[in-house]
C-alpha positions in Angstrom: -15.2 6.8 8.8 -18.2 5.8 6.7 -17.9 2.6 4.6 -18.3 3.5 1.2 -19.5 1.2 -1.5 -16.0 0.2 -3.3 -18.0 -1.4 -6.1 -19.4 1.7 -7.7 -15.8 3.4 -7.7 -13.7 3.6 -11.0 -10.2 2.2 -10.8 -9.0 5.8 -10.8 -11.2 6.6 -8.0 -10.1 3.5 -6.0 -6.7 4.8 -6.5 -7.1 8.2 -5.1 -9.1 6.6 -2.0 -6.3 4.3 -1.4 -3.7 7.3 -1.7 -5.9 9.3 0.5 -6.1 6.6 3.5 -2.5 6.0 3.3 -2.0 9.8 3.5 -4.3 9.4 6.7 -2.3 6.5 8.0 1.0 8.4 7.7 -0.4 11.3 9.9 -2.2 8.7 12.3 1.3 7.4 12.7 2.7 10.4 13.4 0.9 11.2 16.2 0.8 7.7 17.7 -2.8 7.0 16.8 -2.6 3.2 16.4 -6.1 2.3 16.5 -6.9 5.0 13.6 -3.9 3.6 11.6 -5.3 0.0 12.1 -9.1 1.2 11.0 -7.3 3.0 8.2 -5.4 -0.4 6.9 -8.4 -2.2 7.1 -9.7 0.3 4.6 -6.9 0.1 2.4 -7.1 -3.8 2.2 -10.5 -3.5 1.4 -9.4 -1.4 -1.7 -6.8 -3.7 -2.7 -9.1 -6.5 -2.8 -11.6 -4.7 -4.3 -8.9 -4.1 -7.4 -7.8 -7.7 -7.4 -11.3 -8.8 -7.8 -12.0 -6.4 -10.7 -11.4 -8.2 -14.3 -7.7 -8.4 -15.2 -6.6 -7.6 -11.7 -6.3 -4.1 -11.3 -3.8 -3.7 -8.7 -1.4 -2.8 -11.4 -3.2 0.7 -10.9 -1.2 1.2 -7.8 2.2 1.0 -9.5 1.4 4.8 -10.4 2.1 5.4 -6.5 5.5 4.0 -6.4 6.9 7.6 -6.8 4.6 9.3 -4.8 6.2 11.9 -2.5 4.7 10.1 0.7 6.3 7.1 1.9 3.3 5.7 3.5 1.6 6.0 0.1 4.5 4.0 -1.5 4.9 1.5 1.1 1.2 0.9 0.7 1.1 0.5 -2.8 4.4 -1.6 -3.3 3.1 -4.1 -0.6 -0.3 -4.3 -2.2 1.0 -4.4 -5.7 3.6 -7.4 -5.2 1.8 -9.9 -6.6 0.9 -8.2 -10.1 4.2 -6.1 -10.5 6.9 -8.0 -8.1 9.9 -6.5 -9.6 8.8 -2.8 -9.5 7.3 -3.1 -6.1 10.5 -4.7 -4.7 12.5 -1.7 -6.3 10.1 0.9 -4.7 10.4 -1.1 -1.3 14.3 -1.1 -1.6 14.2 2.7 -2.6 12.5 3.2 1.1 15.0 1.2 2.9 18.0 2.8 1.0 16.5 6.1 1.6 16.2 5.3 5.4 12.6 7.1 5.4 11.6 5.7 8.8 9.4 4.1 10.0 8.3 3.1 6.5 11.8 1.9 5.8 11.3 -0.7 8.4 8.7 -2.2 7.2 9.8 -2.2 3.6 12.8 -4.0 5.0 10.7 -6.5 6.7 8.9 -7.2 3.6 12.1 -7.3 1.7 13.2 -9.9 4.1 10.4 -12.0 4.1 10.3 -12.0 0.5 14.0 -13.1 0.2 13.3 -15.9 2.9 10.2 -17.1 1.1 8.1 -16.5 4.0 5.8 -13.6 2.5 2.6 -14.4 0.6 2.4 -12.2 -2.4 -1.2 -10.6 -1.9 
């Protein structure tokens, strides 16, 4: 995967790229390709960091993905937007868990448990 210059992208383009990466992660996980999943994870974090570094912390743009049809997109968006939209992000994570959309539901539950125990960093 070619690393693109995130600084040159608009917030909307970053959200689109974030979505595409999450969809690729979904497929990688379905096929048991852990190495690819992890590389994609690193790119998702790069986008989150780019959004966070923009004026006004633009991670709030990820809130639009909380209702995306794909559970990996919703999971990534909720986890990455917790710091800027904690109530809506928790609700998105809770819906994943309530709907038992595995394996993402398990990750959502882990995040919710960590938040409840005060062991999670909002990043």
